[in-house]
Each structure stands twice: as C-alpha cells, then as structure tokens.
PQR file with spaces between the fields and no chain letter, atoms N, CA, C, O and H, PARSE charges and radii, in Angstrom:
ATOM       1  N    MET     1     129.223  -67.927  152.130 -0.4000 1.5000
ATOM       2  CA   MET     1     130.046  -67.954  150.936 -0.0000 2.0000
ATOM       3  C    MET     1     131.334  -68.892  151.325  0.5500 1.7000
ATOM       4  O    MET     1     131.844  -69.525  150.401 -0.5500 1.4000
ATOM       5  N    GLU     2     131.816  -68.999  152.467 -0.4000 1.5000
ATOM       6  CA   GLU     2     132.945  -69.919  152.728 -0.0000 2.0000
ATOM       7  C    GLU     2     132.512  -71.486  152.568  0.5500 1.7000
ATOM       8  O    GLU     2     133.298  -72.325  152.129 -0.5500 1.4000
ATOM       9  H    GLU     2     131.401  -68.485  153.218  0.4000 1.0000
ATOM      10  N    VAL     3     131.186  -71.790  152.969 -0.4000 1.5000
ATOM      11  CA   VAL     3     130.901  -73.069  152.843 -0.0000 2.0000
ATOM      12  C    VAL     3     130.771  -73.603  151.206  0.5500 1.7000
ATOM      13  O    VAL     3     131.001  -74.766  150.875 -0.5500 1.4000
ATOM      14  H    VAL     3     130.547  -71.109  153.327  0.4000 1.0000
ATOM      15  N    LEU     4     130.374  -72.563  150.295 -0.4000 1.5000
ATOM      16  CA   LEU     4     130.352  -72.700  148.852 -0.0000 2.0000
ATOM      17  C    LEU     4     131.650  -72.784  148.370  0.5500 1.7000
ATOM      18  O    LEU     4     131.989  -73.561  147.478 -0.5500 1.4000
ATOM      19  H    LEU     4     130.187  -71.618  150.563  0.4000 1.0000
ATOM      20  N    ALA     5     132.510  -71.871  149.032 -0.4000 1.5000
ATOM      21  CA   ALA     5     133.866  -72.032  148.269 -0.0000 2.0000
ATOM      22  C    ALA     5     134.652  -73.326  148.668  0.5500 1.7000
ATOM      23  O    ALA     5     135.450  -73.829  147.877 -0.5500 1.4000
ATOM      24  H    ALA     5     132.235  -71.239  149.757  0.4000 1.0000
ATOM      25  N    ARG     6     134.387  -73.923  150.061 -0.4000 1.5000
ATOM      26  CA   ARG     6     134.995  -75.147  150.480 -0.0000 2.0000
ATOM      27  C    ARG     6     134.210  -76.294  149.581  0.5500 1.7000
ATOM      28  O    ARG     6     134.849  -77.269  149.186 -0.5500 1.4000
ATOM      29  H    ARG     6     133.739  -73.514  150.704  0.4000 1.0000
ATOM      30  N    THR     7     132.997  -76.167  149.313 -0.4000 1.5000
ATOM      31  CA   THR     7     132.476  -77.266  148.485 -0.0000 2.0000
ATOM      32  C    THR     7     132.863  -77.304  147.043  0.5500 1.7000
ATOM      33  O    THR     7     132.927  -78.399  146.484 -0.5500 1.4000
ATOM      34  H    THR     7     132.478  -75.374  149.633  0.4000 1.0000
ATOM      35  N    LEU     8     133.162  -76.051  146.302 -0.4000 1.5000
ATOM      36  CA   LEU     8     133.622  -75.902  145.044 -0.0000 2.0000
ATOM      37  C    LEU     8     134.980  -76.388  144.857  0.5500 1.7000
ATOM      38  O    LEU     8     135.309  -76.961  143.819 -0.5500 1.4000
ATOM      39  H    LEU     8     133.110  -75.162  146.756  0.4000 1.0000
ATOM      40  N    ILE     9     135.921  -76.146  145.991 -0.4000 1.5000
ATOM      41  CA   ILE     9     137.283  -76.530  145.902 -0.0000 2.0000
ATOM      42  C    ILE     9     137.353  -77.946  146.148  0.5500 1.7000
ATOM      43  O    ILE     9     138.152  -78.592  145.469 -0.5500 1.4000
ATOM      44  H    ILE     9     135.654  -75.680  146.835  0.4000 1.0000
ATOM      45  N    LEU    10     136.645  -78.539  147.013 -0.4000 1.5000
ATOM      46  CA   LEU    10     136.598  -80.052  147.222 -0.0000 2.0000
ATOM      47  C    LEU    10     136.297  -80.687  145.999  0.5500 1.7000
ATOM      48  O    LEU    10     137.014  -81.584  145.557 -0.5500 1.4000
ATOM      49  H    LEU    10     135.997  -78.015  147.565  0.4000 1.0000
ATOM      50  N    ALA    11     135.179  -80.241  145.362 -0.4000 1.5000
ATOM      51  CA   ALA    11     134.683  -80.974  143.942 -0.0000 2.0000
ATOM      52  C    ALA    11     135.727  -80.849  143.125  0.5500 1.7000
ATOM      53  O    ALA    11     136.123  -81.915  142.652 -0.5500 1.4000
ATOM      54  H    ALA    11     134.596  -79.513  145.721  0.4000 1.0000
ATOM      55  N    CYS    12     136.344  -79.807  142.784 -0.4000 1.5000
ATOM      56  CA   CYS    12     137.323  -79.521  141.942 -0.0000 2.0000
ATOM      57  C    CYS    12     138.678  -80.630  142.208  0.5500 1.7000
ATOM      58  O    CYS    12     139.231  -81.318  141.349 -0.5500 1.4000
ATOM      59  H    CYS    12     136.023  -78.942  143.168  0.4000 1.0000
ATOM      60  N    LYS    13     138.944  -80.562  143.428 -0.4000 1.5000
ATOM      61  CA   LYS    13     140.066  -81.528  143.840 -0.0000 2.0000
ATOM      62  C    LYS    13     139.656  -82.980  143.408  0.5500 1.7000
ATOM      63  O    LYS    13     140.395  -83.767  142.817 -0.5500 1.4000
ATOM      64  H    LYS    13     138.495  -80.003  144.126  0.4000 1.0000
ATOM      65  N    HIS    14     138.407  -83.201  143.782 -0.4000 1.5000
ATOM      66  CA   HIS    14     138.020  -84.685  143.385 -0.0000 2.0000
ATOM      67  C    HIS    14     137.975  -85.025  142.026  0.5500 1.7000
ATOM      68  O    HIS    14     138.345  -86.143  141.666 -0.5500 1.4000
ATOM      69  H    HIS    14     137.807  -82.561  144.262  0.4000 1.0000
ATOM      70  N    ILE    15     137.497  -84.052  141.099 -0.4000 1.5000
ATOM      71  CA   ILE    15     137.574  -84.284  139.689 -0.0000 2.0000
ATOM      72  C    ILE    15     138.849  -84.309  139.178  0.5500 1.7000
ATOM      73  O    ILE    15     139.132  -85.023  138.216 -0.5500 1.4000
ATOM      74  H    ILE    15     137.197  -83.144  141.391  0.4000 1.0000
ATOM      75  N    ASN    16     139.844  -83.421  139.866 -0.4000 1.5000
ATOM      76  CA   ASN    16     141.289  -83.549  139.180 -0.0000 2.0000
ATOM      77  C    ASN    16     141.843  -85.041  139.753  0.5500 1.7000
ATOM      78  O    ASN    16     142.422  -85.856  139.035 -0.5500 1.4000
ATOM      79  H    ASN    16     139.613  -82.840  140.647  0.4000 1.0000
ATOM      80  N    ASP    17     141.561  -85.227  141.134 -0.4000 1.5000
ATOM      81  CA   ASP    17     142.158  -86.564  141.506 -0.0000 2.0000
ATOM      82  C    ASP    17     141.939  -87.706  140.675  0.5500 1.7000
ATOM      83  O    ASP    17     142.826  -88.469  140.293 -0.5500 1.4000
ATOM      84  H    ASP    17     141.090  -84.565  141.717  0.4000 1.0000
ATOM      85  N    ARG    18     140.537  -87.805  140.370 -0.4000 1.5000
ATOM      86  CA   ARG    18     140.117  -89.133  139.803 -0.0000 2.0000
ATOM      87  C    ARG    18     140.370  -89.188  138.288  0.5500 1.7000
ATOM      88  O    ARG    18     140.138  -90.226  137.669 -0.5500 1.4000
ATOM      89  H    ARG    18     139.816  -87.185  140.680  0.4000 1.0000
ATOM      90  N    SER    19     140.868  -88.027  137.647 -0.4000 1.5000
ATOM      91  CA   SER    19     141.115  -88.115  136.187 -0.0000 2.0000
ATOM      92  C    SER    19     142.755  -88.244  136.157  0.5500 1.7000
ATOM      93  O    SER    19     143.544  -87.897  137.035 -0.5500 1.4000
ATOM      94  H    SER    19     141.057  -87.183  138.150  0.4000 1.0000
ATOM      95  N    ASN    20     143.004  -88.797  134.991 -0.4000 1.5000
ATOM      96  CA   ASN    20     144.535  -88.959  134.483 -0.0000 2.0000
ATOM      97  C    ASN    20     144.733  -88.071  133.556  0.5500 1.7000
ATOM      98  O    ASN    20     145.611  -88.314  132.729 -0.5500 1.4000
ATOM      99  H    ASN    20     142.362  -89.079  134.278  0.4000 1.0000
ATOM     100  N    SER    21     144.103  -87.039  133.478 -0.4000 1.5000
ATOM     101  CA   SER    21     144.247  -85.867  132.412 -0.0000 2.0000
ATOM     102  C    SER    21     143.997  -86.569  131.073  0.5500 1.7000
ATOM     103  O    SER    21     144.196  -85.994  130.003 -0.5500 1.4000
ATOM     104  H    SER    21     143.390  -86.841  134.150  0.4000 1.0000
ATOM     105  N    ASP    22     143.579  -87.763  131.159 -0.4000 1.5000
ATOM     106  CA   ASP    22     143.112  -88.461  129.668 -0.0000 2.0000
ATOM     107  C    ASP    22     141.658  -88.305  129.498  0.5500 1.7000
ATOM     108  O    ASP    22     141.133  -88.502  128.402 -0.5500 1.4000
ATOM     109  H    ASP    22     143.417  -88.230  132.028  0.4000 1.0000
ATOM     110  N    ASN    23     140.967  -87.947  130.570 -0.4000 1.5000
ATOM     111  CA   ASN    23     139.368  -87.780  130.588 -0.0000 2.0000
ATOM     112  C    ASN    23     138.979  -86.419  129.951  0.5500 1.7000
ATOM     113  O    ASN    23     139.085  -85.401  130.635 -0.5500 1.4000
ATOM     114  H    ASN    23     141.394  -87.786  131.460  0.4000 1.0000
ATOM     115  N    ASP    24     138.582  -86.362  128.810 -0.4000 1.5000
ATOM     116  CA   ASP    24     138.408  -84.993  128.054 -0.0000 2.0000
ATOM     117  C    ASP    24     137.179  -84.350  128.860  0.5500 1.7000
ATOM     118  O    ASP    24     137.225  -83.132  129.032 -0.5500 1.4000
ATOM     119  H    ASP    24     138.496  -87.189  128.254  0.4000 1.0000
ATOM     120  N    ASP    25     136.081  -85.067  129.373 -0.4000 1.5000
ATOM     121  CA   ASP    25     134.888  -84.614  130.008 -0.0000 2.0000
ATOM     122  C    ASP    25     135.473  -83.819  131.502  0.5500 1.7000
ATOM     123  O    ASP    25     135.104  -82.715  131.901 -0.5500 1.4000
ATOM     124  H    ASP    25     136.044  -86.057  129.234  0.4000 1.0000
ATOM     125  N    ASP    26     136.252  -84.528  132.017 -0.4000 1.5000
ATOM     126  CA   ASP    26     136.675  -83.829  133.271 -0.0000 2.0000
ATOM     127  C    ASP    26     137.437  -82.721  133.178  0.5500 1.7000
ATOM     128  O    ASP    26     137.376  -81.852  134.048 -0.5500 1.4000
ATOM     129  H    ASP    26     136.552  -85.426  131.693  0.4000 1.0000
ATOM     130  N    LEU    27     138.264  -82.618  132.085 -0.4000 1.5000
ATOM     131  CA   LEU    27     139.103  -81.470  131.796 -0.0000 2.0000
ATOM     132  C    LEU    27     138.259  -80.320  131.271  0.5500 1.7000
ATOM     133  O    LEU    27     138.494  -79.175  131.658 -0.5500 1.4000
ATOM     134  H    LEU    27     138.314  -83.324  131.378  0.4000 1.0000
ATOM     135  N    ALA    28     137.362  -80.560  130.474 -0.4000 1.5000
ATOM     136  CA   ALA    28     136.382  -79.744  130.125 -0.0000 2.0000
ATOM     137  C    ALA    28     135.529  -78.920  131.125  0.5500 1.7000
ATOM     138  O    ALA    28     135.291  -77.713  131.088 -0.5500 1.4000
ATOM     139  H    ALA    28     137.171  -81.490  130.160  0.4000 1.0000
ATOM     140  N    LEU    29     135.109  -79.879  132.057 -0.4000 1.5000
ATOM     141  CA   LEU    29     134.411  -79.413  133.276 -0.0000 2.0000
ATOM     142  C    LEU    29     135.248  -78.500  134.044  0.5500 1.7000
ATOM     143  O    LEU    29     134.711  -77.467  134.446 -0.5500 1.4000
ATOM     144  H    LEU    29     135.302  -80.859  132.087  0.4000 1.0000
ATOM     145  N    LEU    30     136.629  -78.737  134.347 -0.4000 1.5000
ATOM     146  CA   LEU    30     137.534  -77.874  135.278 -0.0000 2.0000
ATOM     147  C    LEU    30     137.646  -76.526  134.457  0.5500 1.7000
ATOM     148  O    LEU    30     137.669  -75.417  134.991 -0.5500 1.4000
ATOM     149  H    LEU    30     137.065  -79.576  134.021  0.4000 1.0000
ATOM     150  N    GLU    31     137.713  -76.755  133.076 -0.4000 1.5000
ATOM     151  CA   GLU    31     137.947  -75.618  132.276 -0.0000 2.0000
ATOM     152  C    GLU    31     136.983  -74.635  132.413  0.5500 1.7000
ATOM     153  O    GLU    31     137.309  -73.450  132.483 -0.5500 1.4000
ATOM     154  H    GLU    31     137.694  -77.656  132.642  0.4000 1.0000
ATOM     155  N    ALA    32     135.540  -75.091  132.472 -0.4000 1.5000
ATOM     156  CA   ALA    32     134.391  -74.345  132.524 -0.0000 2.0000
ATOM     157  C    ALA    32     134.171  -73.659  134.008  0.5500 1.7000
ATOM     158  O    ALA    32     133.559  -72.607  134.190 -0.5500 1.4000
ATOM     159  H    ALA    32     135.275  -76.054  132.415  0.4000 1.0000
ATOM     160  N    ILE    33     134.712  -74.361  134.902 -0.4000 1.5000
ATOM     161  CA   ILE    33     134.645  -73.862  136.112 -0.0000 2.0000
ATOM     162  C    ILE    33     135.663  -72.723  136.326  0.5500 1.7000
ATOM     163  O    ILE    33     135.320  -71.722  136.955 -0.5500 1.4000
ATOM     164  H    ILE    33     135.209  -75.216  134.754  0.4000 1.0000
ATOM     165  N    ALA    34     136.830  -72.838  135.851 -0.4000 1.5000
ATOM     166  CA   ALA    34     137.823  -71.880  135.700 -0.0000 2.0000
ATOM     167  C    ALA    34     137.221  -70.626  135.130  0.5500 1.7000
ATOM     168  O    ALA    34     137.352  -69.560  135.733 -0.5500 1.4000
ATOM     169  H    ALA    34     137.109  -73.651  135.339  0.4000 1.0000
ATOM     170  N    ALA    35     136.450  -70.722  133.791 -0.4000 1.5000
ATOM     171  CA   ALA    35     136.288  -69.582  133.019 -0.0000 2.0000
ATOM     172  C    ALA    35     135.174  -68.969  133.919  0.5500 1.7000
ATOM     173  O    ALA    35     135.174  -67.738  133.949 -0.5500 1.4000
ATOM     174  H    ALA    35     136.343  -71.587  133.301  0.4000 1.0000
ATOM     175  N    GLU    36     134.241  -69.595  134.644 -0.4000 1.5000
ATOM     176  CA   GLU    36     133.147  -68.921  135.432 -0.0000 2.0000
ATOM     177  C    GLU    36     133.866  -68.115  136.733  0.5500 1.7000
ATOM     178  O    GLU    36     133.518  -66.996  137.109 -0.5500 1.4000
ATOM     179  H    GLU    36     134.241  -70.595  134.619  0.4000 1.0000
ATOM     180  N    LEU    37     134.978  -68.951  137.357 -0.4000 1.5000
ATOM     181  CA   LEU    37     135.648  -68.208  138.363 -0.0000 2.0000
ATOM     182  C    LEU    37     136.331  -66.999  137.795  0.5500 1.7000
ATOM     183  O    LEU    37     136.548  -66.116  138.625 -0.5500 1.4000
ATOM     184  H    LEU    37     135.260  -69.860  137.051  0.4000 1.0000
ATOM     185  N    ALA    38     136.701  -66.772  136.619 -0.4000 1.5000
ATOM     186  CA   ALA    38     137.289  -65.615  136.216 -0.0000 2.0000
ATOM     187  C    ALA    38     136.312  -64.384  136.329  0.5500 1.7000
ATOM     188  O    ALA    38     136.797  -63.266  136.503 -0.5500 1.4000
ATOM     189  H    ALA    38     136.524  -67.489  135.944  0.4000 1.0000
ATOM     190  N    SER    39     134.946  -64.560  136.234 -0.4000 1.5000
ATOM     191  CA   SER    39     134.185  -63.472  136.410 -0.0000 2.0000
ATOM     192  C    SER    39     133.833  -63.085  138.023  0.5500 1.7000
ATOM     193  O    SER    39     133.193  -62.088  138.357 -0.5500 1.4000
ATOM     194  H    SER    39     134.553  -65.469  136.092  0.4000 1.0000
ATOM     195  N    ALA    40     134.283  -63.894  138.760 -0.4000 1.5000
ATOM     196  CA   ALA    40     134.031  -63.633  140.149 -0.0000 2.0000
ATOM     197  C    ALA    40     134.545  -62.232  140.712  0.5500 1.7000
ATOM     198  O    ALA    40     135.523  -61.671  140.217 -0.5500 1.4000
ATOM     199  H    ALA    40     134.803  -64.704  138.488  0.4000 1.0000
ATOM     200  N    SER    41     133.905  -61.767  141.658 -0.4000 1.5000
ATOM     201  CA   SER    41     134.190  -60.409  142.309 -0.0000 2.0000
ATOM     202  C    SER    41     135.580  -60.573  143.021  0.5500 1.7000
ATOM     203  O    SER    41     135.991  -61.683  143.360 -0.5500 1.4000
ATOM     204  H    SER    41     133.111  -62.223  142.061  0.4000 1.0000
ATOM     205  N    TYR    42     136.287  -59.409  143.232 -0.4000 1.5000
ATOM     206  CA   TYR    42     137.740  -59.586  144.113 -0.0000 2.0000
ATOM     207  C    TYR    42     137.052  -60.220  145.557  0.5500 1.7000
ATOM     208  O    TYR    42     137.597  -61.242  145.975 -0.5500 1.4000
ATOM     209  H    TYR    42     135.953  -58.508  142.957  0.4000 1.0000
ATOM     210  N    ALA    43     136.180  -59.817  146.149 -0.4000 1.5000
ATOM     211  CA   ALA    43     135.852  -60.592  147.375 -0.0000 2.0000
ATOM     212  C    ALA    43     135.716  -62.174  147.321  0.5500 1.7000
ATOM     213  O    ALA    43     136.275  -62.967  148.079 -0.5500 1.4000
ATOM     214  H    ALA    43     135.738  -58.987  145.809  0.4000 1.0000
ATOM     215  N    GLU    44     134.845  -62.477  146.250 -0.4000 1.5000
ATOM     216  CA   GLU    44     134.811  -63.916  146.029 -0.0000 2.0000
ATOM     217  C    GLU    44     136.149  -64.628  145.752  0.5500 1.7000
ATOM     218  O    GLU    44     136.465  -65.724  146.213 -0.5500 1.4000
ATOM     219  H    GLU    44     134.391  -61.834  145.634  0.4000 1.0000
ATOM     220  N    LYS    45     136.850  -63.900  144.983 -0.4000 1.5000
ATOM     221  CA   LYS    45     138.182  -64.529  144.747 -0.0000 2.0000
ATOM     222  C    LYS    45     139.082  -64.789  145.905  0.5500 1.7000
ATOM     223  O    LYS    45     139.700  -65.841  146.070 -0.5500 1.4000
ATOM     224  H    LYS    45     136.593  -63.009  144.609  0.4000 1.0000
ATOM     225  N    GLN    46     139.117  -63.610  146.808 -0.4000 1.5000
ATOM     226  CA   GLN    46     139.793  -63.638  148.004 -0.0000 2.0000
ATOM     227  C    GLN    46     139.250  -64.773  148.923  0.5500 1.7000
ATOM     228  O    GLN    46     140.076  -65.444  149.540 -0.5500 1.4000
ATOM     229  H    GLN    46     138.615  -62.755  146.675  0.4000 1.0000
ATOM     230  N    CYS    47     137.836  -65.053  149.068 -0.4000 1.5000
ATOM     231  CA   CYS    47     137.387  -66.034  149.702 -0.0000 2.0000
ATOM     232  C    CYS    47     137.727  -67.323  149.238  0.5500 1.7000
ATOM     233  O    CYS    47     138.027  -68.178  150.071 -0.5500 1.4000
ATOM     234  H    CYS    47     137.165  -64.508  148.566  0.4000 1.0000
ATOM     235  N    LEU    48     137.725  -67.590  148.037 -0.4000 1.5000
ATOM     236  CA   LEU    48     138.398  -68.895  147.429 -0.0000 2.0000
ATOM     237  C    LEU    48     139.626  -69.070  147.640  0.5500 1.7000
ATOM     238  O    LEU    48     139.974  -70.207  147.957 -0.5500 1.4000
ATOM     239  H    LEU    48     137.481  -66.895  147.360  0.4000 1.0000
ATOM     240  N    ILE    49     140.671  -67.979  147.526 -0.4000 1.5000
ATOM     241  CA   ILE    49     141.825  -68.082  147.937 -0.0000 2.0000
ATOM     242  C    ILE    49     142.150  -68.491  149.384  0.5500 1.7000
ATOM     243  O    ILE    49     143.001  -69.337  149.659 -0.5500 1.4000
ATOM     244  H    ILE    49     140.389  -67.055  147.268  0.4000 1.0000
ATOM     245  N    LYS    50     141.447  -67.862  150.241 -0.4000 1.5000
ATOM     246  CA   LYS    50     141.746  -68.203  151.755 -0.0000 2.0000
ATOM     247  C    LYS    50     141.242  -69.550  151.999  0.5500 1.7000
ATOM     248  O    LYS    50     141.853  -70.331  152.728 -0.5500 1.4000
ATOM     249  H    LYS    50     140.755  -67.175  150.018  0.4000 1.0000
ATOM     250  N    THR    51     140.063  -69.871  151.369 -0.4000 1.5000
ATOM     251  CA   THR    51     139.622  -71.357  151.628 -0.0000 2.0000
ATOM     252  C    THR    51     140.529  -72.417  151.216  0.5500 1.7000
ATOM     253  O    THR    51     140.817  -73.365  151.947 -0.5500 1.4000
ATOM     254  H    THR    51     139.567  -69.236  150.777  0.4000 1.0000
ATOM     255  N    ALA    52     140.989  -72.242  150.003 -0.4000 1.5000
ATOM     256  CA   ALA    52     142.015  -73.165  149.296 -0.0000 2.0000
ATOM     257  C    ALA    52     143.128  -73.294  150.336  0.5500 1.7000
ATOM     258  O    ALA    52     143.591  -74.398  150.624 -0.5500 1.4000
ATOM     259  H    ALA    52     140.754  -71.472  149.410  0.4000 1.0000
ATOM     260  N    ARG    53     143.566  -72.125  150.914 -0.4000 1.5000
ATOM     261  CA   ARG    53     144.874  -72.210  151.823 -0.0000 2.0000
ATOM     262  C    ARG    53     144.476  -73.031  153.075  0.5500 1.7000
ATOM     263  O    ARG    53     145.281  -73.823  153.565 -0.5500 1.4000
ATOM     264  H    ARG    53     143.189  -71.229  150.680  0.4000 1.0000
ATOM     265  N    LEU    54     143.173  -72.839  153.625 -0.4000 1.5000
ATOM     266  CA   LEU    54     142.852  -73.472  154.850 -0.0000 2.0000
ATOM     267  C    LEU    54     142.530  -74.972  154.554  0.5500 1.7000
ATOM     268  O    LEU    54     142.345  -75.797  155.449 -0.5500 1.4000
ATOM     269  H    LEU    54     142.518  -72.196  153.227  0.4000 1.0000
ATOM     270  N    LEU    55     142.485  -75.219  153.361 -0.4000 1.5000
ATOM     271  CA   LEU    55     142.184  -76.805  153.077 -0.0000 2.0000
ATOM     272  C    LEU    55     143.630  -77.218  152.595  0.5500 1.7000
ATOM     273  O    LEU    55     143.752  -78.327  152.076 -0.5500 1.4000
ATOM     274  H    LEU    55     142.635  -74.549  152.634  0.4000 1.0000
ATOM     275  N    ASP    56     144.549  -76.539  152.708 -0.4000 1.5000
ATOM     276  CA   ASP    56     145.965  -76.950  152.335 -0.0000 2.0000
ATOM     277  C    ASP    56     146.206  -77.153  151.015  0.5500 1.7000
ATOM     278  O    ASP    56     147.023  -77.993  150.639 -0.5500 1.4000
ATOM     279  H    ASP    56     144.451  -75.638  153.130  0.4000 1.0000
ATOM     280  N    ASP    57     145.476  -76.361  150.151 -0.4000 1.5000
ATOM     281  CA   ASP    57     145.695  -76.520  148.761 -0.0000 2.0000
ATOM     282  C    ASP    57     146.211  -75.010  148.248  0.5500 1.7000
ATOM     283  O    ASP    57     145.449  -74.180  147.752 -0.5500 1.4000
ATOM     284  H    ASP    57     144.812  -75.679  150.457  0.4000 1.0000
ATOM     285  N    LYS    58     147.497  -74.830  148.438 -0.4000 1.5000
ATOM     286  CA   LYS    58     148.058  -73.370  148.022 -0.0000 2.0000
ATOM     287  C    LYS    58     147.999  -73.175  146.588  0.5500 1.7000
ATOM     288  O    LYS    58     148.002  -72.032  146.133 -0.5500 1.4000
ATOM     289  H    LYS    58     148.115  -75.504  148.841  0.4000 1.0000
ATOM     290  N    ALA    59     147.937  -74.372  145.705 -0.4000 1.5000
ATOM     291  CA   ALA    59     148.130  -74.291  144.228 -0.0000 2.0000
ATOM     292  C    ALA    59     146.772  -74.111  143.629  0.5500 1.7000
ATOM     293  O    ALA    59     146.762  -73.738  142.456 -0.5500 1.4000
ATOM     294  H    ALA    59     147.935  -75.302  146.075  0.4000 1.0000
ATOM     295  N    TRP    60     145.675  -74.299  144.196 -0.4000 1.5000
ATOM     296  CA   TRP    60     144.484  -74.397  143.774 -0.0000 2.0000
ATOM     297  C    TRP    60     144.220  -73.203  142.874  0.5500 1.7000
ATOM     298  O    TRP    60     144.046  -73.326  141.662 -0.5500 1.4000
ATOM     299  H    TRP    60     145.683  -74.602  145.149  0.4000 1.0000
ATOM     300  N    ALA    61     144.194  -71.957  143.567 -0.4000 1.5000
ATOM     301  CA   ALA    61     143.640  -70.693  143.219 -0.0000 2.0000
ATOM     302  C    ALA    61     144.535  -70.439  141.610  0.5500 1.7000
ATOM     303  O    ALA    61     143.934  -69.995  140.632 -0.5500 1.4000
ATOM     304  H    ALA    61     144.335  -71.857  144.552  0.4000 1.0000
ATOM     305  N    GLU    62     145.995  -70.795  141.568 -0.4000 1.5000
ATOM     306  CA   GLU    62     146.788  -70.372  140.614 -0.0000 2.0000
ATOM     307  C    GLU    62     146.230  -71.471  139.357  0.5500 1.7000
ATOM     308  O    GLU    62     146.135  -71.095  138.189 -0.5500 1.4000
ATOM     309  H    GLU    62     146.483  -71.156  142.363  0.4000 1.0000
ATOM     310  N    GLU    63     145.914  -72.751  139.764 -0.4000 1.5000
ATOM     311  CA   GLU    63     145.589  -73.655  138.810 -0.0000 2.0000
ATOM     312  C    GLU    63     144.236  -73.467  138.303  0.5500 1.7000
ATOM     313  O    GLU    63     144.001  -74.065  137.253 -0.5500 1.4000
ATOM     314  H    GLU    63     145.991  -73.056  140.713  0.4000 1.0000
ATOM     315  N    MET    64     143.175  -72.691  138.866 -0.4000 1.5000
ATOM     316  CA   MET    64     142.145  -72.412  138.539 -0.0000 2.0000
ATOM     317  C    MET    64     142.065  -70.951  137.813  0.5500 1.7000
ATOM     318  O    MET    64     141.029  -70.518  137.307 -0.5500 1.4000
ATOM     319  H    MET    64     143.365  -72.205  139.719  0.4000 1.0000
ATOM     320  N    GLY    65     143.372  -70.221  137.837 -0.4000 1.5000
ATOM     321  CA   GLY    65     143.247  -68.899  136.970 -0.0000 2.0000
ATOM     322  C    GLY    65     142.632  -67.766  137.889  0.5500 1.7000
ATOM     323  O    GLY    65     142.133  -66.752  137.402 -0.5500 1.4000
ATOM     324  H    GLY    65     144.214  -70.573  138.248  0.4000 1.0000
ATOM     325  N    ILE    66     142.692  -67.978  139.098 -0.4000 1.5000
ATOM     326  CA   ILE    66     142.288  -66.872  139.824 -0.0000 2.0000
ATOM     327  C    ILE    66     143.361  -66.004  140.677  0.5500 1.7000
ATOM     328  O    ILE    66     143.084  -65.032  141.380 -0.5500 1.4000
ATOM     329  H    ILE    66     143.097  -68.802  139.494  0.4000 1.0000
ATOM     330  N    LEU    67     144.382  -66.450  140.506 -0.4000 1.5000
ATOM     331  CA   LEU    67     145.554  -65.673  141.217 -0.0000 2.0000
ATOM     332  C    LEU    67     146.409  -64.983  140.149  0.5500 1.7000
ATOM     333  O    LEU    67     147.388  -64.314  140.479 -0.5500 1.4000
ATOM     334  H    LEU    67     144.607  -67.239  139.934  0.4000 1.0000
C-alpha cells in the first residue's frame, strides 16, 4: 500500500507542479483523484497522510480533501 500511496502522491505533485491552474484537464484530473480518495478507508487515508508527510508534503492530504 505504501508504494501505491507514494506513487499517487508523486503523480499528483507532478500534475500540480506542471500546471499553472489554467489547464482545465489537469485541474479536472486532480479533482477526480480527490473525489475517489474521499471514499478511501480510514486505514488507506492514514497511509496516504503518513506517506505525504514522509515525502515532506504536509499540505497534500488537506489539498486532496482527505484531512
């Protein structure tokens, strides 16, 4: 699970970093990911939060709406 969490977080960071908030497709993709994460189990959310912190991205979980 940790590998998947790390991969997802890195992909989201990449999408977010390359967009200037003007790219509707990037924004729609990040919103779709956030919507899917809303249905994650408590354990899955905790794994994502822990992994984001390990990647030194403490804001990621809140930005994705799982905190």
